[in-house]
C-alpha positions as CSV (number, residue, x, y, z in Angstrom):
1,M,18.1,-31.8,-41.1
2,Y,21.3,-30.8,-39.4
3,K,19.7,-30.7,-36.0
4,V,18.3,-34.2,-36.5
5,R,21.8,-35.5,-37.1
6,K,23.0,-34.1,-33.8
7,F,20.0,-35.7,-32.1
8,Y,20.8,-39.1,-33.6
9,L,24.5,-38.8,-32.5
10,L,23.3,-38.2,-29.0
11,I,21.0,-41.2,-29.0
12,I,23.7,-43.4,-30.4
13,S,26.2,-42.2,-27.7
14,I,23.7,-42.8,-24.9
15,L,22.7,-46.2,-26.2
16,A,26.3,-47.4,-26.6
17,C,27.6,-46.0,-23.3
18,F,24.5,-46.3,-21.0
19,G,26.5,-48.7,-18.8
20,T,28.5,-45.9,-17.5
21,L,25.4,-44.4,-16.0
22,I,24.7,-47.6,-14.1
23,F,28.0,-48.9,-13.0
24,A,30.9,-47.4,-11.1
25,P,34.2,-46.3,-12.9
26,I,37.1,-48.6,-13.2
27,Y,40.9,-48.6,-12.8
28,D,42.6,-45.2,-13.3
29,F,39.3,-43.2,-13.3
30,A,38.4,-44.7,-9.9
31,D,42.0,-44.4,-8.5
32,E,43.1,-41.0,-9.9
33,F,40.6,-38.9,-11.9
34,F,37.5,-39.4,-9.6
35,P,39.3,-38.5,-6.4
36,S,40.7,-35.5,-8.0
37,R,37.4,-34.2,-9.3
38,W,35.7,-35.1,-6.0
39,F,38.3,-33.0,-4.1
40,M,37.9,-30.0,-6.5
41,M,34.1,-30.0,-6.3
42,N,34.3,-30.3,-2.4
43,A,36.6,-27.3,-2.4
44,L,34.3,-25.2,-4.5
45,E,31.3,-26.3,-2.4
46,N,33.1,-24.9,0.6
47,G,34.2,-21.7,-1.1
48,V,37.8,-22.7,-1.6
49,W,39.8,-22.3,-4.8
50,P,40.8,-25.9,-5.7
51,F,44.5,-25.0,-6.3
52,W,46.1,-27.0,-3.6
53,C,45.2,-30.6,-2.7
54,P,46.6,-31.3,0.8
55,Y,45.8,-35.0,0.8
56,R,47.8,-36.4,-2.2
57,S,51.5,-37.1,-1.7
58,M,51.6,-34.7,1.3
59,G,50.2,-31.9,-0.8
60,I,50.4,-31.1,-4.5
61,P,49.6,-28.0,-6.5
62,A,46.5,-29.4,-8.2
63,H,46.3,-26.5,-10.7
64,A,49.8,-27.4,-12.0
65,D,48.8,-31.0,-12.8
66,P,48.1,-31.2,-16.6
67,Q,45.5,-34.0,-16.0
68,S,43.6,-32.3,-13.2
69,S,41.3,-30.2,-15.5
70,T,41.5,-27.4,-12.9
71,F,40.9,-24.7,-15.5
72,Y,38.7,-26.8,-17.8
73,L,35.6,-24.6,-18.3
74,P,33.1,-27.4,-18.7
75,F,34.1,-28.6,-15.3
76,W,33.3,-25.2,-13.8
77,L,29.9,-25.3,-15.5
78,L,29.3,-28.7,-13.9
79,A,30.3,-27.2,-10.6
80,L,27.2,-25.0,-10.8
81,V,25.1,-28.2,-10.3
82,G,26.7,-28.7,-6.9
83,H,27.8,-31.9,-5.2
84,Y,29.8,-34.2,-7.5
85,S,27.9,-37.4,-7.7
86,P,29.3,-40.8,-9.0
87,Y,26.6,-40.7,-11.7
88,F,28.3,-37.6,-13.1
89,W,31.2,-39.5,-14.4
90,G,28.9,-41.4,-16.8
91,V,27.1,-38.2,-17.8
92,E,30.5,-36.5,-18.4
93,F,31.7,-39.5,-20.4
94,I,28.6,-39.6,-22.6
95,F,28.8,-35.8,-23.1
96,H,32.4,-36.0,-24.4
97,V,31.5,-39.0,-26.6
98,F,28.7,-37.0,-28.1
99,M,30.9,-33.9,-28.6
100,A,33.5,-36.1,-30.2
101,G,30.8,-37.4,-32.6
102,W,29.5,-33.9,-33.4
103,G,33.0,-32.6,-33.9
104,F,33.9,-35.4,-36.3
105,F,30.5,-34.9,-38.1
106,K,31.7,-31.3,-38.8
107,L,35.2,-32.5,-39.8
108,A,33.7,-35.1,-42.2
109,Q,31.7,-32.3,-43.9
110,C,35.1,-30.9,-45.1
111,F,35.4,-34.0,-47.2
112,S,31.8,-35.0,-48.0
113,K,28.6,-33.1,-48.6
114,C,26.4,-36.2,-47.8
115,E,25.0,-35.8,-44.2
116,V,24.3,-39.5,-43.8
117,V,27.9,-40.3,-44.7
118,C,29.2,-37.7,-42.2
119,F,26.8,-39.1,-39.5
120,L,28.1,-42.7,-40.0
121,I,31.8,-41.7,-39.9
122,A,31.1,-39.6,-36.8
123,C,29.6,-42.7,-35.1
124,C,32.7,-44.7,-36.1
125,Y,34.9,-42.1,-34.3
126,M,32.9,-41.7,-31.1
127,L,32.6,-45.5,-30.6
128,S,36.1,-46.3,-31.9
129,G,38.8,-48.2,-30.0
130,P,40.4,-45.2,-28.3
131,F,37.1,-44.2,-26.7
132,T,36.1,-47.7,-25.5
133,G,39.6,-48.6,-24.5
134,N,40.7,-45.4,-22.8
135,T,37.4,-44.8,-20.9
136,Q,39.4,-44.9,-17.6
137,H,41.8,-42.2,-18.8
138,Y,39.5,-39.1,-18.5
139,S,42.1,-36.7,-19.8
140,W,42.5,-38.8,-23.0
141,I,38.7,-38.8,-23.5
142,I,38.6,-35.0,-23.2
143,A,41.4,-34.6,-25.7
144,L,39.8,-37.0,-28.1
145,A,36.5,-35.2,-27.8
146,W,37.9,-31.8,-28.9
147,L,40.5,-33.2,-31.3
148,P,38.1,-33.3,-34.3
149,W,36.8,-29.8,-33.5
150,A,40.4,-28.5,-33.6
151,L,41.1,-30.4,-36.8
152,N,37.9,-29.1,-38.4
153,Y,38.7,-25.5,-37.8
154,M,42.3,-26.0,-38.7
155,V,41.1,-27.1,-42.1
156,R,38.6,-24.4,-42.4
157,I,40.9,-21.5,-41.4
158,F,43.4,-22.5,-44.1
159,E,40.7,-22.8,-46.7
160,A,38.7,-19.7,-45.7
161,P,40.5,-17.5,-43.1
162,S,37.9,-15.7,-41.0
163,L,37.4,-14.4,-37.5
164,K,34.9,-17.1,-36.7
165,N,37.2,-19.9,-37.8
166,A,40.1,-18.3,-35.9
167,L,38.2,-18.0,-32.6
168,C,36.7,-21.5,-32.9
169,F,40.1,-23.0,-33.6
170,A,41.5,-21.3,-30.5
171,F,38.5,-22.4,-28.4
172,A,38.9,-26.1,-29.4
173,L,42.6,-26.0,-28.8
174,S,42.1,-24.4,-25.4
175,L,39.6,-27.0,-24.3
176,M,42.1,-29.7,-25.4
177,F,44.9,-28.1,-23.5
178,T,43.1,-27.2,-20.3
179,G,41.2,-30.5,-19.9
180,G,43.0,-33.1,-22.0
181,Y,46.2,-35.1,-21.9
182,S,49.1,-32.8,-23.0
183,G,50.5,-35.4,-25.4
184,F,47.7,-34.8,-27.8
185,C,48.5,-31.1,-28.0
186,F,52.2,-31.9,-28.6
187,I,51.4,-34.2,-31.5
188,L,48.8,-31.8,-32.9
189,L,51.3,-29.1,-32.9
190,Y,53.6,-31.0,-35.2
191,F,50.6,-31.9,-37.4
192,F,49.8,-28.2,-37.6
193,I,53.3,-27.4,-38.7
194,V,53.2,-30.0,-41.5
195,F,49.6,-28.9,-42.5
196,A,50.7,-25.2,-42.5
197,I,53.9,-25.8,-44.6
198,T,51.9,-27.8,-47.1
199,H,49.3,-25.1,-47.6
200,I,51.7,-22.3,-47.6
201,I,53.7,-24.0,-50.4
202,S,50.4,-24.5,-52.3
203,M,49.5,-20.8,-51.8
204,V,52.8,-19.6,-53.1
205,A,52.6,-22.0,-56.0
206,H,49.2,-20.6,-57.0
207,K,50.3,-17.0,-56.1
208,E,47.5,-16.6,-53.5
209,F,49.4,-13.9,-51.6
210,G,46.2,-12.1,-50.5
211,K,44.9,-15.2,-49.0
212,F,48.3,-15.8,-47.3
213,K,48.3,-12.4,-45.7
214,K,44.7,-12.9,-44.4
215,L,45.7,-16.4,-43.1
216,C,48.6,-14.9,-41.2
217,L,46.4,-12.3,-39.6
218,F,43.8,-14.7,-38.4
219,L,46.3,-17.3,-37.3
220,G,47.7,-14.5,-35.1
221,V,44.3,-13.9,-33.7
222,S,44.0,-17.6,-33.0
223,A,47.4,-17.6,-31.2
224,V,46.5,-14.6,-29.0
225,A,43.0,-16.0,-28.2
226,L,44.5,-19.4,-27.4
227,V,47.0,-17.9,-24.9
228,L,44.3,-15.9,-23.2
229,L,41.9,-18.9,-23.1
230,S,44.6,-21.1,-21.6
231,L,46.4,-18.5,-19.6
232,P,46.2,-20.0,-16.0
233,S,47.0,-23.5,-17.3
234,M,50.0,-22.2,-19.3
235,L,51.3,-20.3,-16.3
236,S,50.9,-23.3,-14.0
237,Y,52.5,-25.8,-16.4
238,M,55.5,-23.6,-17.2
239,E,56.2,-23.1,-13.5
240,A,55.7,-26.8,-12.7
241,M,58.3,-27.9,-15.3
242,N,61.1,-26.9,-12.9
243,Y,59.6,-28.8,-9.9
244,V,58.1,-32.0,-11.2
245,T,59.9,-35.2,-12.2
246,R,58.4,-35.2,-15.7
247,G,59.8,-31.7,-16.3
248,D,63.1,-33.2,-17.3
249,G,61.5,-35.5,-19.9
250,L,61.9,-39.3,-20.1
251,T,64.8,-41.4,-21.0
252,Y,64.6,-43.2,-24.3
253,E,64.0,-46.5,-22.5
254,Q,61.2,-44.9,-20.4
255,A,59.7,-43.2,-23.4
256,T,59.4,-46.4,-25.4
257,A,58.2,-48.7,-22.6
258,M,54.6,-48.7,-23.9
259,A,55.0,-49.1,-27.7
260,Y,52.2,-50.3,-29.9
261,T,52.5,-53.8,-31.5
262,P,51.6,-55.0,-35.0
263,K,49.6,-57.8,-33.3
264,A,47.4,-55.1,-31.7
265,L,46.2,-54.1,-35.2
266,L,44.0,-57.2,-35.1
267,S,41.7,-55.2,-32.8
268,M,40.4,-53.7,-36.0
269,F,38.7,-57.0,-36.7
270,F,38.5,-58.4,-33.2
271,P,37.8,-55.4,-31.0
272,W,36.4,-57.4,-28.1
273,M,39.7,-59.3,-27.8
274,A,41.5,-56.0,-27.0
275,S,39.8,-56.1,-23.6
276,F,41.3,-59.4,-22.4
277,S,44.5,-61.0,-21.2
278,R,48.1,-59.7,-21.6
279,E,49.2,-63.2,-22.7
280,W,47.5,-62.7,-26.0
281,M,48.5,-59.1,-26.4
282,P,51.3,-57.7,-24.2
283,L,49.8,-54.2,-23.8
284,D,47.5,-52.6,-21.3
285,I,43.9,-53.3,-22.3
286,S,43.2,-49.6,-22.6
287,M,46.0,-49.0,-25.2
288,R,45.3,-51.7,-27.7
289,S,42.2,-51.0,-29.8
290,V,42.1,-49.3,-33.2
291,F,38.6,-50.5,-34.0
292,V,36.5,-48.2,-36.2
293,G,33.8,-50.5,-37.3
294,L,34.2,-53.6,-39.4
295,F,32.6,-52.2,-42.5
296,T,34.6,-49.0,-42.1
297,V,37.7,-51.0,-43.2
298,F,36.1,-51.5,-46.6
299,F,35.2,-47.8,-46.7
300,F,38.9,-47.0,-46.1
301,L,40.1,-49.4,-48.8
302,V,37.7,-47.8,-51.3
303,G,38.7,-44.3,-50.2
304,L,42.3,-45.0,-51.0
305,F,41.3,-45.1,-54.7
306,Q,39.2,-42.0,-54.7
307,K,40.4,-38.6,-55.9
308,K,42.0,-36.7,-53.0
309,N,42.6,-33.1,-52.3
310,I,45.7,-31.7,-50.5
311,N,44.0,-32.0,-47.1
312,V,43.2,-35.7,-47.5
313,W,46.8,-36.4,-48.6
314,V,48.2,-34.7,-45.5
315,F,45.9,-36.7,-43.2
316,L,46.8,-39.9,-45.0
317,C,50.5,-39.4,-44.8
318,W,50.3,-38.2,-41.2
319,G,48.4,-41.4,-40.4
320,V,51.1,-43.6,-41.9
321,L,53.8,-41.6,-40.0
322,C,51.9,-41.9,-36.7
323,L,51.4,-45.7,-37.3
324,L,55.2,-46.0,-37.6
325,L,55.9,-43.9,-34.6
326,S,53.4,-45.9,-32.5
327,F,55.7,-48.9,-32.7
328,G,58.3,-47.0,-30.7
329,N,61.7,-48.7,-30.5
330,Q,60.6,-51.5,-32.7
331,L,61.5,-49.1,-35.6
332,P,64.4,-46.7,-35.9
333,I,62.1,-43.8,-36.8
334,Y,61.1,-43.1,-33.2
335,K,64.7,-42.5,-32.2
336,I,64.7,-39.6,-34.6
337,A,61.4,-38.2,-33.4
338,Y,62.5,-38.6,-29.8
339,Q,65.0,-35.7,-30.3
340,L,62.2,-33.3,-31.1
341,P,60.9,-31.0,-28.4
342,F,58.0,-32.4,-26.3
343,I,58.2,-35.9,-27.9
344,N,60.6,-37.0,-25.2
345,M,57.8,-36.3,-22.7
346,L,55.4,-38.8,-24.2
347,R,55.0,-41.8,-22.0
348,Y,52.9,-43.9,-24.3
349,Q,53.6,-44.4,-28.0
350,T,50.1,-45.9,-28.1
351,I,48.8,-42.4,-28.2
352,F,49.8,-42.2,-31.9
353,R,47.2,-44.8,-32.7
354,C,44.5,-42.2,-32.0
355,F,45.8,-40.1,-34.8
356,V,45.9,-43.2,-37.0
357,V,42.2,-43.7,-36.3
358,V,41.5,-40.1,-37.4
359,S,43.4,-40.6,-40.6
360,I,41.6,-43.8,-41.4
361,L,38.2,-42.2,-40.9
362,V,39.1,-39.2,-43.1
363,V,39.9,-41.5,-46.0
364,A,37.0,-43.7,-45.1
365,T,34.7,-40.7,-45.6
366,L,35.6,-40.6,-49.3
367,G,35.0,-44.4,-49.6
368,C,31.7,-44.2,-47.7
369,E,30.5,-41.4,-50.0
370,A,31.5,-43.4,-53.1
371,L,29.4,-46.4,-51.9
372,W,26.5,-44.2,-50.9
373,T,26.3,-42.5,-54.3
374,N,27.1,-45.6,-56.5
375,F,26.8,-48.9,-54.5
376,D,26.3,-51.0,-57.6
377,R,29.8,-50.2,-58.7
378,Y,31.3,-51.6,-55.5
379,K,28.8,-54.3,-54.7
380,K,30.9,-57.1,-56.1
381,L,34.0,-55.9,-54.3
382,F,32.0,-55.7,-51.1
383,M,30.8,-59.2,-51.4
384,I,34.4,-60.4,-51.9
385,F,35.4,-58.4,-48.8
386,L,32.6,-60.2,-46.8
387,L,33.7,-63.6,-48.2
388,L,37.3,-63.1,-47.2
389,L,36.4,-61.9,-43.7
390,G,33.9,-64.7,-43.3
391,A,36.6,-67.2,-44.2
392,M,38.9,-65.6,-41.5
393,Y,36.2,-65.8,-38.8
394,L,35.3,-69.3,-39.7
395,A,38.9,-70.4,-39.5
396,V,39.1,-68.8,-36.0
397,V,36.0,-70.7,-34.9
398,V,37.4,-74.0,-36.3
399,Y,40.8,-73.5,-34.7
400,H,39.5,-72.8,-31.2
401,A,36.7,-75.4,-31.4
402,R,39.3,-78.1,-31.9
403,L,41.1,-77.3,-28.7
404,N,40.6,-79.7,-25.8
405,W,38.8,-78.8,-22.5
406,S,42.0,-77.9,-20.6
407,Q,43.1,-75.5,-23.3
408,W,39.6,-73.9,-23.2
409,Q,40.0,-73.3,-19.5
410,D,43.4,-71.7,-20.1
411,D,42.9,-67.9,-19.8
412,S,45.8,-67.3,-22.2
413,T,43.8,-68.7,-25.1
414,N,40.5,-66.8,-24.4
415,S,38.9,-69.4,-26.7
416,I,35.3,-68.6,-25.8
417,H,35.8,-65.0,-26.6
418,W,37.4,-65.7,-29.9
419,I,34.6,-68.0,-30.9
420,L,31.7,-65.7,-29.7
421,Q,33.1,-62.7,-31.5
422,S,33.8,-64.6,-34.7
423,L,30.3,-66.1,-34.6
424,F,28.8,-62.6,-34.1
425,Y,30.5,-61.3,-37.1
426,L,29.7,-64.4,-39.2
427,G,26.1,-63.9,-38.3
428,L,26.2,-60.2,-39.0
429,M,27.8,-60.7,-42.4
430,L,25.3,-63.5,-43.4
431,V,22.4,-61.2,-42.5
432,V,23.9,-58.3,-44.5
433,A,24.6,-60.5,-47.5
434,F,21.1,-62.0,-47.4
435,L,19.4,-58.6,-47.2
436,L,21.6,-57.1,-49.9
437,W,20.6,-60.0,-52.2
438,R,16.8,-59.8,-51.4
439,K,16.5,-56.0,-50.9
440,K,19.0,-54.5,-53.4
441,Q,17.1,-51.2,-53.5
442,Y,17.8,-50.7,-49.7
443,A,21.5,-51.3,-49.9
444,Q,22.6,-48.1,-48.2
445,P,20.2,-48.3,-45.2
446,I,21.1,-52.0,-44.7
447,L,24.8,-51.2,-44.7
448,A,24.3,-48.2,-42.3
449,A,22.2,-50.3,-39.9
450,A,24.8,-53.1,-39.9
451,L,27.6,-50.6,-39.2
452,L,25.7,-49.1,-36.3
453,V,24.8,-52.5,-34.8
454,D,28.5,-53.4,-35.0
455,L,29.6,-50.3,-33.3
456,V,27.0,-50.3,-30.5
457,V,27.4,-54.0,-29.7
458,M,31.2,-53.8,-29.6
459,A,30.9,-50.7,-27.4
460,W,28.8,-52.7,-24.9
461,L,31.2,-55.6,-24.9
462,C,34.4,-53.6,-24.6
463,L,33.1,-51.1,-22.0
464,S,32.1,-54.0,-19.8
465,S,35.9,-54.7,-19.4
466,T,37.5,-51.3,-19.9
467,G,34.9,-48.8,-18.9
468,F,33.1,-49.7,-15.6
469,Q,33.0,-52.1,-12.6
470,K,30.5,-54.9,-13.3
471,N,30.4,-55.7,-9.5
472,Y,29.8,-52.1,-8.3
473,T,27.0,-49.8,-9.3
474,N,27.0,-46.1,-9.0
475,A,24.2,-46.4,-6.4
476,R,26.6,-48.5,-4.3
477,F,29.3,-45.9,-4.9
478,V,27.0,-43.2,-3.6
479,E,26.5,-45.2,-0.4
480,I,30.2,-45.6,0.2
481,L,30.9,-41.9,-0.3
482,K,28.1,-41.0,2.2
483,T,30.4,-42.4,4.9
484,T,33.2,-39.9,4.2
485,P,33.7,-36.7,6.2
486,Y,32.1,-33.5,5.0
487,G,34.2,-30.3,4.8
488,F,37.9,-30.3,5.8
489,P,38.4,-31.5,9.3
490,P,42.0,-31.1,10.7
491,P,44.2,-34.1,9.8
492,H,45.9,-35.8,12.7
493,E,48.4,-38.0,10.9
494,V,50.3,-38.7,7.8
495,T,49.1,-42.1,6.6
496,S,48.8,-44.4,3.7
497,C,45.9,-45.6,1.5
498,E,46.7,-49.1,2.8
499,K,45.9,-48.0,6.4
500,L,42.9,-46.1,5.3
501,Q,41.5,-49.2,3.7
502,W,42.0,-51.1,7.0
503,E,40.1,-48.4,8.8
504,Q,37.1,-48.2,6.5
505,D,35.7,-50.2,3.6
506,Y,36.1,-48.1,0.4
507,G,34.9,-50.9,-1.9
508,F,36.8,-51.0,-5.1
509,M,38.7,-47.8,-4.4
510,W,42.3,-48.4,-3.3
511,Q,44.3,-45.4,-4.4
512,N,44.1,-41.7,-3.4
513,I,41.4,-42.4,-1.0
514,G,42.8,-39.7,1.3
515,C,40.7,-37.3,-0.8
516,F,37.6,-39.0,0.5
517,A,38.8,-39.7,4.1
518,K,40.2,-36.2,4.3
519,K,43.6,-37.5,5.5
520,I,47.1,-36.8,4.3
521,E,48.7,-39.6,2.4
522,W,52.5,-39.7,2.3
523,A,52.5,-41.2,-1.2
524,S,49.7,-41.3,-3.7
525,R,49.1,-42.6,-7.2
526,D,50.1,-39.5,-9.1
527,P,51.7,-39.1,-12.5
528,F,52.4,-35.6,-11.2
529,K,55.2,-35.9,-8.7
530,L,57.3,-33.2,-7.1
531,K,61.0,-33.9,-7.3
532,T,61.7,-33.0,-3.7
533,H,58.9,-35.2,-2.4
534,Q,60.2,-38.1,-4.6
535,E,63.7,-37.6,-3.1
536,M,62.3,-37.4,0.5
537,I,60.4,-40.7,0.3
538,Q,63.0,-42.6,-1.8
539,L,64.3,-44.5,1.2
540,Y,60.8,-45.8,1.9
541,I,60.3,-46.8,-1.7
542,E,63.7,-48.6,-1.9
543,K,63.0,-50.5,1.4
544,D,59.4,-51.1,0.5
545,S,58.4,-49.5,3.8
546,L,55.5,-47.4,4.8
547,L,55.7,-43.9,6.4
548,Y,53.5,-42.9,9.3
549,L,53.8,-39.7,11.3
550,P,51.7,-39.2,14.4
551,S,50.8,-35.7,13.6
552,A,50.6,-33.5,10.4
553,V,52.4,-30.8,12.4
554,F,55.3,-31.3,14.8
555,F,58.1,-29.5,16.7
556,P,61.1,-31.8,16.2
557,S,63.3,-32.4,19.2
558,E,66.4,-32.7,17.0
559,I,67.4,-31.0,13.8
560,V,70.1,-32.8,11.9
561,C,72.1,-31.3,9.0
562,S,72.0,-33.6,6.0
563,D,71.9,-33.2,2.2
564,E,70.9,-36.9,1.8
565,P,67.3,-38.2,2.6
566,Q,66.8,-39.4,6.1
567,W,64.2,-41.6,7.9
568,L,61.4,-39.4,9.2
569,S,60.0,-39.3,12.7
570,V,58.0,-37.0,14.9
571,D,61.1,-36.3,17.0
572,T,63.7,-35.6,14.3
573,A,63.9,-33.5,11.2
574,Y,66.8,-32.8,8.8
575,T,67.8,-29.8,6.9
576,S,70.4,-29.0,4.3
577,K,73.6,-27.3,5.3
578,I,72.7,-24.3,3.2
579,T,69.4,-23.9,5.0
580,A,71.1,-24.4,8.4
581,K,73.6,-21.7,7.6
582,S,70.8,-19.3,6.6
583,R,69.1,-19.9,9.9
584,G,72.3,-19.3,11.8
585,D,72.9,-22.9,13.0
586,N,76.5,-23.7,13.4
587,A,76.2,-27.2,14.9
588,L,75.5,-30.2,12.8
589,T,72.8,-31.2,15.2
590,T,70.5,-29.0,17.3
591,H,68.6,-30.3,20.3
592,Y,65.5,-29.0,22.0
593,E,64.3,-30.3,25.3
594,T,61.7,-27.8,26.3
595,E,57.9,-28.1,26.2
596,A,56.2,-27.4,22.8
597,K,52.8,-28.1,21.3
598,A,50.8,-27.1,18.3
599,E,47.1,-27.6,17.5
600,F,45.1,-27.0,14.3
601,V,42.5,-24.2,14.7
602,E,41.4,-24.4,11.1
603,F,42.4,-26.5,8.1
604,K,41.3,-26.3,4.5
605,P,43.0,-26.8,1.1
606,G,45.8,-24.2,0.8
607,E,45.5,-22.9,4.3
608,A,46.3,-24.1,7.8
609,L,45.8,-22.0,11.0
610,L,47.6,-23.3,14.2
611,Q,47.8,-22.4,17.8
612,T,51.3,-22.9,19.2
613,F,53.1,-22.8,22.5
614,T,56.8,-23.2,23.2
615,T,59.1,-22.1,26.0
616,E,61.9,-21.3,23.5
617,S,62.2,-20.4,19.9
618,R,62.2,-23.5,17.8
619,P,61.2,-24.7,14.3
620,M,57.7,-26.1,13.5
621,V,57.3,-28.4,10.5
622,L,54.1,-28.7,8.6
623,A,53.6,-32.0,6.7
624,Q,52.9,-30.3,3.4
625,M,55.2,-29.9,0.5
626,W,56.8,-26.5,-0.3
627,Y,55.9,-25.0,-3.6
628,P,56.1,-21.4,-5.0
629,G,53.1,-19.5,-3.6
630,W,53.2,-20.7,0.0
631,K,53.5,-18.0,2.6
632,A,53.4,-17.9,6.4
633,E,52.4,-15.3,9.0
634,M,52.2,-15.0,12.7
635,D,49.5,-13.4,15.0
636,N,48.5,-10.1,13.4
637,G,50.0,-10.7,10.0
638,F,53.7,-10.6,10.9
639,P,55.4,-12.4,7.9
640,L,57.5,-15.5,8.6
641,Q,60.1,-17.0,6.4
642,I,59.4,-20.5,5.2
643,N,62.3,-22.9,5.3
644,V,62.4,-26.4,3.7
645,M,63.0,-29.3,6.0
646,N,63.0,-33.0,5.4
647,K,64.0,-32.2,1.8
648,A,60.5,-31.0,1.0
649,M,58.3,-30.0,4.0
650,M,57.6,-26.4,5.0
651,S,59.0,-25.1,8.3
652,V,58.9,-21.8,10.2
653,D,60.8,-20.7,13.3
654,V,58.2,-20.1,16.1
655,P,59.2,-17.6,18.9
656,E,58.6,-18.6,22.5
657,G,55.2,-18.1,24.0
658,K,51.7,-18.5,22.6
659,H,51.2,-17.6,18.9
660,Q,48.8,-18.3,16.0
661,I,50.7,-19.4,12.9
662,R,49.0,-19.3,9.5
663,F,50.2,-21.0,6.3
664,Y,48.4,-20.1,3.1
665,Y,48.9,-20.8,-0.5
666,D,48.6,-17.5,-2.3
667,R,48.1,-17.8,-6.1
668,R,46.6,-14.5,-7.0
669,D,48.3,-14.8,-10.4
670,C,46.3,-17.9,-11.2
671,K,43.1,-16.3,-10.0
672,I,43.6,-13.3,-12.2
673,A,44.6,-15.4,-15.2
674,F,41.4,-17.5,-14.7
675,V,39.2,-14.4,-14.6
676,I,40.9,-13.3,-17.8
677,Q,40.2,-16.8,-19.3
678,C,36.5,-16.6,-18.4
679,V,36.1,-13.0,-19.7
680,V,37.8,-13.8,-23.0
681,A,35.8,-17.0,-23.4
682,V,32.5,-15.1,-23.0
683,L,33.6,-12.4,-25.4
684,A,34.9,-14.9,-28.0
685,F,31.6,-16.9,-27.7
686,I,29.6,-13.7,-28.3
687,L,31.8,-12.8,-31.3
688,I,31.4,-16.3,-32.8
689,L,27.5,-16.1,-32.4
690,F,27.5,-12.6,-33.9
691,N,29.7,-13.6,-36.8
692,R,27.6,-16.7,-37.4
693,K,24.4,-14.7,-37.6
694,K,26.1,-12.1,-39.8
695,T,27.2,-14.7,-42.3
696,A,23.9,-16.8,-42.2
């Protein structure tokens, strides 16, 4: 029976999200996540570690970007398939939706023994507002997929400490950390602290000291396993904190710029409206919805009055706290939370709504089970609930129907959408009420079918606005990508995505298209920004100007000493006074008038081989950002010192004559850490299977 439930979850996830298999991705997925994954798969196809992306913002350490999923093991399994196709994004999305449902099915089993109830609640989670709204934010979807798995094994390890639960807990957390948005891990850490304190107090009160010792042992095993399973990501992120703009955290104003609003809570009853204009709801359409199914609201209300154990109480209280925190600076409580470690790095308070959804569904599990086992007891209350909702939807229809034609045409009213959604729910409630009146003995199947219809239909409607391009199919996307260069041809200029769009039609893609064109962009759409690069291009940002360099490599004719950012050109470079002193330059400006040239012999991510000729010793600048791990050598392996020029670019002093200069990004530490991660993952998986068979 258990296998059948998983099969049903897969069918529901495919049915609700099938549009992602047909249509191309939208917004942030098309602009940021798809180019990143396309680049990584291209690198692996060509036998290159995807640690350095040379095309985004004049080169970034891709492995250090928390949202790149460089060390996310499911991505490496996907890499075995080969070339990354636009169709894969839909397959990946549906896979994670299914895993989210399966994970919540297991979490719901901690609170209910009825499989049908667990199945329905799992469907509510995997088709909830965060999934349909944040489809474009792939790192959020990954985190949401593994969140219920982590919560499930967190509950189980505190109730029954064991090696299996410890390893599964570490596995789920590592998948969240290596593939998902870091903010989820930060919030989950605080939930774990609250959950642990509550259970430890309970153990001490009940004098369960033996269980406490066992718990400490297996939590230690989880911690060690988590570190090993996330080792390359942890090393990369800790290093990056010193070099990226987000490493210093956000100011309070920046950290509360995307707060949730009480008005957005209406998405629980009007999920489709969360996908439309900002005039009605001043939030990004991806961050609004808390929809969990219309009838799930009734399950939650009933669940509030059921007997609760300590776990449910912790989830309920945490949900209330997260709801308050989601409102950001609209309430004073967030100013207190902002002082806590990691919280000042959260850019969106709307992330807390995801944990509110989890709490609602945990309580709703109790209510759903109560209805399933004794529907007659709650039938009258359910009819009253339908009546009240029906009156609300009818009032919405009447209000918008009375507007004149000019108001209907006004996008800010979205009248047609309000009316259509209200009529859909009115019709659904009438059908449910009629069937319950005529077929009382089938109350549970009727309610289950109505809930699934609601979830699937709303997923269709919402995803058409927040999930995929209605004007571009994946087939069209494939045709566009066929025109892009294969491999890694040497770049001849530093350019912009605007210019790349002029040169070739990239359809709906308008950011980070250098990853497709295989050309270096001077500024890209990246939440991951190196501080030095940001300082270097600040002049261009302030003046709203574009930067173009004729060549990715140049011997500047003039070197100027300056600690302030300067305008960049092929003839002039600037260096700090400290760097100038280390190179032995005494003059504020150094001129070169002799012949010099450099040509790429080979170029690939993390490596550039150049043939140079100069009649005197002079610096050569490579239009790639410096970051720890870069090295340079000349001819037969003679090491060269890399200096930083133009605030951020790499430079070496080239002796006179003909030489071959090689720049390479050497991250042996990340490679070894990744091998350790893979070995530990295999061993942990074997131990979990062995332990499962042993306890079966």
